[in-house]
N, C-alpha and C positions, 0 to 999 in steps of 0.2 A: 653889492650881496651875494652871499652862497647859494645856486638852491639847494633844499632838500632833494635826498637821495634816498631811495627807498629800494630796501634791499625784501621785496614779496616772497621766494621763496624762506627765510628765515621768519618771514613776519608771520606767515602760514603755519610757520610748524611751532612756530609759539605760539602759535592760537591753538592748535590744534593739544601741543603741550598742557595749556591753563585748562582747555574744558577735559578732557581725562583726567586731571588733576582735581579739579572743581566733582566731576563725577566720584572718583577716588573718596575725595572729602565727607560727600555727602552720605555715601556709603555707611562711610564710619560710625557717622547723624548718627544715621537711623537705626544699624545693626546697635550701638550701646543704647540707643534709646528703647528700643526692644529686648536688649539681654535684662536692663533695667528695668526691666517690668511698667516702662511708662509708656512704650511708645503707643501709638494708633494707626487705623487702618492706612489712614494716608501713609507714614513713616513706611507701615509693609509693603504699601504702595510705591512709595519713593525708593525703597530699598531693592526689592523687584529689579524696576526700573534706570537704576541704577548699574544693578549688575547685568543685568542684560546688553547695557552699553558695550558697561569692559570688557567681554567677552564677545565683540562682537567681529564680524571680519574686517569691519573699518582702523579698528583699535586695533586689531593684529596687525594684520598687513604695515600701516604704518609707522609702527611703532616695531613691530619685528621680536614680539615679548608674549613668554604663553601668559595668557590674560588666566586660567585655570590657576595657576599655581600662584599669580599676585594674591588673587582673592580667596585661596586658601592659607593663604600667609596670614595677613589680615584677619581673616575669622580665629585664625588658632591665637593672634595675638588679644583679640574684643575677647574673646572665650577662657583664655588666660587669667586678662584682669579683672573679669566680669562672674566670674567661678561655673563658665560653662552653663550656663540657665538656656538651653535649647528651643526651653517652651515656648519662648516669649516670641517666637520668629513661627513658629508652626501657627 
């Protein structure tokens, strides 16, 4: 039987990507609910937590991306789709 070999560097990279992707999905989900006017205080809290994580130094260093630009693009798409009802986010 052939031994199983792990590529830990690849595995950690894949895990990091999955974590950031989930944070982006959660951010989008909560923002959509808030823009639709059906969000709760928990959604506001979750949206802020995801935003704080996405713009964290860890994400910036790990992926070498402009995280503020990423959030701006996500917000622009969501605001365009849901009519830019910013008051639900306040």
